[in-house]
Structure formats: structure tokens, C-alpha cells
MIMI-538378 format. One line per field, with one value per atom (N, C-alpha, C): x, y, z; residue in one letter; residue number from 1; atom name. Coordinates in steps of 0.05 Angstrom, whole numbers, plus 32768, in hexadecimal, padded with zeros to 4 digits. Layout:
% residues N
c1 = [X, ...]
c2 = [Y, ...]
c3 = [Z, ...]
code = [A, ...]
pos = [NUM, ...]
site = [CA, ...]
This chain:
% residues 98
c1 = [7E45, 7E5B, 7E56, 7E6C, 7E6B, 7E6C, 7E62, 7E65, 7E7B, 7E8E, 7EA5, 7E9E, 7E9A, 7E95, 7EB0, 7EB8, 7ED1, 7EE4, 7EDA, 7EEC, 7EFC, 7EEE, 7EFC, 7F11, 7F0B, 7F1F, 7F37, 7F32, 7F48, 7F5A, 7F4E, 7F5E, 7F6E, 7F62, 7F70, 7F88, 7F83, 7F99, 7FAF, 7FA8, 7FBB, 7FCD, 7FC0, 7FD0, 7FE2, 7FD8, 7FE7, 7FFE, 7FFA, 800E, 8014, 8022, 8027, 8034, 8045, 8052, 803F, 8028, 8014, 7FFD, 7FFF, 7FE9, 7FE1, 7FF3, 7FED, 7FDF, 7FEA, 7FDE, 7FC2, 7FBE, 7FA4, 7F90, 7F98, 7F87, 7F80, 7F93, 7F8E, 7F7B, 7F7E, 7F6C, 7F50, 7F4D, 7F32, 7F25, 7F34, 7F29, 7F1F, 7F2F, 7F27, 7F0F, 7F10, 7EFB, 7EE0, 7EDF, 7EC5, 7EB8, 7EC7, 7EBC, 7EB7, 7EBF, 7EBE, 7EA2, 7E9E, 7E85, 7E8B, 7E99, 7EA2, 7E8B, 7E89, 7E75, 7E80, 7E9B, 7EA9, 7EC7, 7ED6, 7EF3, 7F00, 7EF5, 7F00, 7EFF, 7EE9, 7EE6, 7EFA, 7EFD, 7F11, 7F2D, 7F34, 7F4E, 7F53, 7F3D, 7F40, 7F4D, 7F49, 7F55, 7F6D, 7F6D, 7F83, 7F8A, 7F9D, 7FA3, 7FAB, 7FB7, 7FC0, 7FAC, 7F94, 7F80, 7F78, 7F72, 7F68, 7F4F, 7F3F, 7F27, 7F29, 7F24, 7F23, 7F08, 7EF6, 7EDB, 7ECE, 7EC5, 7EB9, 7ECD, 7EE6, 7EFB, 7F0B, 7F0F, 7F22, 7F3C, 7F53, 7F6D, 7F7D, 7F86, 7F95, 7FB2, 7FC5, 7FE1, 7FE6, 7FF3, 7FFA, 8017, 8023, 8040, 8051, 804D, 805D, 805D, 8045, 8040, 804A, 8050, 8058, 803F, 8028, 800F, 7FF9, 7FE5, 7FCD, 7FB5, 7FA6, 7F8D, 7F77, 7F68, 7F53, 7F38, 7F27, 7F0E, 7EF8, 7EE3, 7ECC, 7EBC, 7EB3, 7EA4, 7E89, 7E75, 7E5B, 7E54, 7E59, 7E55, 7E38, 7E26, 7E09, 7DFF, 7E08, 7E00, 7E12, 7E27, 7E3A, 7E47, 7E50, 7E5D, 7E79, 7E8A, 7EA5, 7EA9, 7EB3, 7EB8, 7ED5, 7EE3, 7F00, 7F03, 7F13, 7F17, 7F32, 7F48, 7F62, 7F78, 7F8F, 7FA8, 7FBB, 7FC4, 7FD5, 7FF1, 8005, 801F, 8020, 8036, 8037, 8033, 8040, 803E, 8021, 8014, 7FF8, 7FE6, 7FEB, 7FDB, 7FDE, 7FF6, 7FFC, 7FEF, 7FE9, 7FDC, 7FC0, 7FB4, 7F9A, 7F81, 7F84, 7F6C, 7F57, 7F60, 7F4E, 7F3B, 7F42, 7F31, 7F17, 7F16, 7EFE, 7EEC, 7EF4, 7EE3, 7ECB, 7EB5, 7E9D, 7E8C]
c2 = [80B9, 80B0, 8092, 8085, 8069, 8068, 8052, 804D, 8039, 8040, 802F, 8020, 8006, 7FF6, 7FEC, 7FF3, 7FE9, 7FFE, 8015, 8029, 801D, 800C, 7FFE, 7FEC, 7FDE, 7FCC, 7FDC, 7FF3, 8004, 800B, 8013, 801B, 8003, 7FEB, 7FD3, 7FCE, 7FD0, 7FCC, 7FE1, 7FF9, 800E, 8007, 7FFB, 7FF3, 7FDB, 7FC8, 7FB0, 7FB6, 7FCA, 7FD1, 7FEF, 7FF6, 8013, 8021, 8014, 8020, 8028, 801C, 8022, 8033, 803B, 8049, 8062, 8073, 808C, 8088, 8075, 8070, 8063, 8052, 8047, 805C, 806F, 8085, 8096, 809B, 80AB, 809C, 8082, 8072, 8075, 8072, 8074, 808F, 80A5, 80BF, 80C3, 80B9, 80BB, 80A9, 8090, 807D, 8086, 8091, 8098, 80B0, 80BF, 80D5, 80CE, 80B6, 80AE, 80A9, 80AB, 80A4, 8090, 807B, 8067, 8056, 8054, 8044, 802C, 802C, 8017, 801A, 8007, 8007, 8020, 802A, 8042, 8059, 805C, 8071, 806D, 8054, 804E, 8056, 8050, 8056, 8074, 8083, 80A0, 80AA, 809C, 80A2, 8091, 8078, 8065, 8057, 8062, 8059, 803C, 8031, 8015, 8001, 8009, 7FF7, 7FE2, 7FCB, 7FB5, 7FAA, 7F9C, 7F8F, 7F72, 7F61, 7F44, 7F3B, 7F35, 7F2E, 7F46, 7F41, 7F57, 7F65, 7F5F, 7F6B, 7F80, 7F96, 7FAA, 7FA5, 7FA8, 7FA4, 7FBE, 7FC9, 7FE2, 7FDC, 7FE8, 7FE6, 7FFA, 7FF1, 8001, 7FFF, 8015, 8017, 800D, 8019, 8013, 7FF5, 7FE9, 7FCD, 7FBA, 7FC4, 7FB2, 7FA3, 7FAF, 7FA3, 7FA6, 7F95, 7F97, 7F9B, 7FB0, 7FB5, 7FA8, 7F95, 7F87, 7F92, 7F9B, 7FA8, 7F9C, 7F93, 7F89, 7FA1, 7FA1, 7FB8, 7FAF, 7FBF, 7FBC, 7FD7, 7FDB, 7FF5, 7FFE, 7FEA, 7FF1, 7FFB, 7FEE, 7FF7, 800C, 8013, 8028, 8020, 8007, 7FFD, 7FF3, 7FFA, 7FEE, 7FE1, 7FC8, 7FBA, 7FB3, 7FBF, 7FBA, 7F9E, 7F8E, 7F72, 7F6E, 7F75, 7F70, 7F7F, 7F7F, 7F8A, 7F73, 7F6B, 7F53, 7F5A, 7F4D, 7F50, 7F3E, 7F3F, 7F30, 7F12, 7F07, 7EEA, 7EE2, 7EF1, 7EEB, 7EEF, 7F04, 7F0B, 7EF5, 7EEC, 7ED8, 7EBD, 7EB7, 7E9E, 7E9D, 7EB4, 7EB6, 7EB0, 7EAA, 7EA3, 7EB9, 7ED2, 7EE9, 7EE9, 7EDA, 7EDA, 7ECB, 7EBB, 7EAB, 7EBA, 7ED1, 7EE1, 7EEC, 7EEC, 7EF7, 7F07]
c3 = [7F38, 7F48, 7F4F, 7F54, 7F5D, 7F7B, 7F86, 7FA3, 7FA7, 7FB7, 7FBD, 7FD7, 7FD5, 7FEC, 7FF5, 800E, 8017, 8022, 802C, 8037, 804E, 805E, 8074, 8069, 8053, 8047, 803D, 8031, 8027, 803F, 8055, 806D, 8077, 8077, 807F, 806D, 8053, 8040, 8043, 804A, 804F, 8067, 807C, 8093, 808D, 807D, 8077, 8063, 8052, 803D, 803F, 8054, 8059, 8043, 8033, 801D, 8007, 8006, 7FF2, 7FFD, 8016, 8023, 8015, 800E, 8001, 7FE6, 7FD6, 7FBC, 7FBE, 7FD2, 7FD6, 7FDE, 7FEF, 7FF7, 7FDF, 7FCE, 7FB5, 7FA3, 7FA0, 7F90, 7F9A, 7FB4, 7FC1, 7FBB, 7FBE, 7FBA, 7F9D, 7F8A, 7F6E, 7F68, 7F72, 7F6C, 7F77, 7F8F, 7F9B, 7F8D, 7F7D, 7F6E, 7F51, 7F49, 7F2D, 7F23, 7F09, 7EFC, 7EE6, 7EED, 7EDA, 7ECF, 7EB5, 7EA8, 7E9A, 7E96, 7E88, 7E8D, 7E83, 7E86, 7E7A, 7E65, 7E58, 7E6C, 7E7A, 7E8E, 7EA5, 7EAE, 7EC3, 7EBA, 7EA2, 7E97, 7E94, 7E94, 7E94, 7EAE, 7EC3, 7EDD, 7EE3, 7EDB, 7EE1, 7EC7, 7EB8, 7E9D, 7E9B, 7EB0, 7EAE, 7EBB, 7EC1, 7ECD, 7EB8, 7EC1, 7EB0, 7EBC, 7EAB, 7EB5, 7EAD, 7EC1, 7EBE, 7EC9, 7EB7, 7EBF, 7ECD, 7EE6, 7EF6, 7F07, 7F04, 7F15, 7F06, 7F14, 7F0A, 7F18, 7F0A, 7F15, 7F12, 7F28, 7F28, 7F31, 7F23, 7F2B, 7F42, 7F56, 7F6D, 7F73, 7F7B, 7F82, 7F6A, 7F53, 7F3B, 7F35, 7F35, 7F2F, 7F45, 7F5D, 7F73, 7F7D, 7F7B, 7F85, 7F6F, 7F73, 7F62, 7F75, 7F71, 7F80, 7F70, 7F7D, 7F70, 7F7A, 7F67, 7F6E, 7F5C, 7F68, 7F59, 7F50, 7F37, 7F2C, 7F22, 7F26, 7F1A, 7F0F, 7EF6, 7EE9, 7EEA, 7EE5, 7EE4, 7EFF, 7F15, 7F30, 7F3B, 7F2D, 7F35, 7F50, 7F52, 7F6A, 7F66, 7F78, 7F79, 7F94, 7F94, 7FAD, 7FAF, 7FC1, 7FC5, 7FD0, 7FC1, 7FC9, 7FD7, 7FCA, 7FD6, 7FC8, 7FD5, 7FC9, 7FCA, 7FB3, 7FB0, 7FA6, 7FB0, 7FA3, 7F8A, 7F7B, 7F62, 7F66, 7F7A, 7F7E, 7F84, 7F95, 7F9B, 7F83, 7F74, 7F5C, 7F47, 7F43, 7F2E, 7F34, 7F4D, 7F54, 7F47, 7F43, 7F35, 7F44, 7F5E, 7F6E, 7F6E, 7F6C, 7F6C, 7F54, 7F3F, 7F27, 7F2C, 7F41, 7F48, 7F5B, 7F64, 7F76, 7F67, 7F74, 7F67, 7F79]
code = [M, M, M, V, V, V, T, T, T, V, V, V, V, V, V, G, G, G, K, K, K, T, T, T, R, R, R, V, V, V, K, K, K, E, E, E, L, L, L, Q, Q, Q, R, R, R, L, L, L, H, H, H, S, S, S, G, G, G, A, A, A, S, S, S, E, E, E, E, E, E, L, L, L, G, G, G, G, G, G, W, W, W, Y, Y, Y, L, L, L, V, V, V, A, A, A, K, K, K, K, K, K, A, A, A, A, A, A, W, W, W, K, K, K, N, N, N, L, L, L, I, I, I, D, D, D, V, V, V, R, R, R, G, G, G, D, D, D, F, F, F, T, T, T, D, D, D, A, A, A, D, D, D, Q, Q, Q, V, V, V, G, G, G, K, K, K, M, M, M, L, L, L, V, V, V, F, F, F, N, N, N, V, V, V, R, R, R, H, H, H, N, N, N, Q, Q, Q, Y, Y, Y, R, R, R, L, L, L, I, I, I, V, V, V, K, K, K, V, V, V, D, D, D, Y, Y, Y, Q, Q, Q, S, S, S, K, K, K, L, L, L, L, L, L, M, M, M, V, V, V, K, K, K, D, D, D, L, L, L, L, L, L, N, N, N, H, H, H, K, K, K, E, E, E, Y, Y, Y, E, E, E, K, K, K, G, G, G, A, A, A, W, W, W, K, K, K, R, R, R, W, W, W, D, D, D]
pos = [1, 1, 1, 2, 2, 2, 3, 3, 3, 4, 4, 4, 5, 5, 5, 6, 6, 6, 7, 7, 7, 8, 8, 8, 9, 9, 9, 10, 10, 10, 11, 11, 11, 12, 12, 12, 13, 13, 13, 14, 14, 14, 15, 15, 15, 16, 16, 16, 17, 17, 17, 18, 18, 18, 19, 19, 19, 20, 20, 20, 21, 21, 21, 22, 22, 22, 23, 23, 23, 24, 24, 24, 25, 25, 25, 26, 26, 26, 27, 27, 27, 28, 28, 28, 29, 29, 29, 30, 30, 30, 31, 31, 31, 32, 32, 32, 33, 33, 33, 34, 34, 34, 35, 35, 35, 36, 36, 36, 37, 37, 37, 38, 38, 38, 39, 39, 39, 40, 40, 40, 41, 41, 41, 42, 42, 42, 43, 43, 43, 44, 44, 44, 45, 45, 45, 46, 46, 46, 47, 47, 47, 48, 48, 48, 49, 49, 49, 50, 50, 50, 51, 51, 51, 52, 52, 52, 53, 53, 53, 54, 54, 54, 55, 55, 55, 56, 56, 56, 57, 57, 57, 58, 58, 58, 59, 59, 59, 60, 60, 60, 61, 61, 61, 62, 62, 62, 63, 63, 63, 64, 64, 64, 65, 65, 65, 66, 66, 66, 67, 67, 67, 68, 68, 68, 69, 69, 69, 70, 70, 70, 71, 71, 71, 72, 72, 72, 73, 73, 73, 74, 74, 74, 75, 75, 75, 76, 76, 76, 77, 77, 77, 78, 78, 78, 79, 79, 79, 80, 80, 80, 81, 81, 81, 82, 82, 82, 83, 83, 83, 84, 84, 84, 85, 85, 85, 86, 86, 86, 87, 87, 87, 88, 88, 88, 89, 89, 89, 90, 90, 90, 91, 91, 91, 92, 92, 92, 93, 93, 93, 94, 94, 94, 95, 95, 95, 96, 96, 96, 97, 97, 97, 98, 98, 98]
site = [N, CA, C, N, CA, C, N, CA, C, N, CA, C, N, CA, C, N, CA, C, N, CA, C, N, CA, C, N, CA, C, N, CA, C, N, CA, C, N, CA, C, N, CA, C, N, CA, C, N, CA, C, N, CA, C, N, CA, C, N, CA, C, N, CA, C, N, CA, C, N, CA, C, N, CA, C, N, CA, C, N, CA, C, N, CA, C, N, CA, C, N, CA, C, N, CA, C, N, CA, C, N, CA, C, N, CA, C, N, CA, C, N, CA, C, N, CA, C, N, CA, C, N, CA, C, N, CA, C, N, CA, C, N, CA, C, N, CA, C, N, CA, C, N, CA, C, N, CA, C, N, CA, C, N, CA, C, N, CA, C, N, CA, C, N, CA, C, N, CA, C, N, CA, C, N, CA, C, N, CA, C, N, CA, C, N, CA, C, N, CA, C, N, CA, C, N, CA, C, N, CA, C, N, CA, C, N, CA, C, N, CA, C, N, CA, C, N, CA, C, N, CA, C, N, CA, C, N, CA, C, N, CA, C, N, CA, C, N, CA, C, N, CA, C, N, CA, C, N, CA, C, N, CA, C, N, CA, C, N, CA, C, N, CA, C, N, CA, C, N, CA, C, N, CA, C, N, CA, C, N, CA, C, N, CA, C, N, CA, C, N, CA, C, N, CA, C, N, CA, C, N, CA, C, N, CA, C, N, CA, C, N, CA, C, N, CA, C, N, CA, C, N, CA, C, N, CA, C, N, CA, C, N, CA, C, N, CA, C, N, CA, C]
């Protein structure tokens, strides 16, 4: 199983984006039980997930938002970074996070 760092962050994002709250909660429940070793494993649970460098990008609310999560497969860690709308996501600043 992986360790999801950021349960507090998920709860904060749920408060900030109440329309995505249920889906974020569902993502968290799946992610904390996952045994992902690579993107193929991630896509077994979330078919439209993408990986950009060390970041996993999940579509939320029918592509209304992007959930950005840093992944370290070797250490089995996920770190929830942010939930961005399309305008914020397209700016690309998240790609510099490390």
C-alpha cells in the first residue's frame, strides 16, 4: 500500500471546492489502499490519470479540475499538492513543483 501524505490537504480542498468533495473523498479512499508501482497500476484505478515528471494528474468533476499529486513509487508515497481549475492548470506553474 502507498502512504498518502495530505489527508488534511484533501479535507481543505474539499472545503474549498465543495462540488468536488465527494469525488476527492473517493479518490483518497482508493489511493490509500493502492499498491501502485507505476502509471499502468494507477490507470487500473483511474483510467484517465496522467503522469508529468514526478506528478500524477487526475481529472476531477468531469475534467472541471485537475488533482495534482506528487508520486514516489519506490518509497510508496503520494503527496497531495493541489486541485486546479483549467485556467490555473494551463498556466503550468505546477510543473515546477518538486
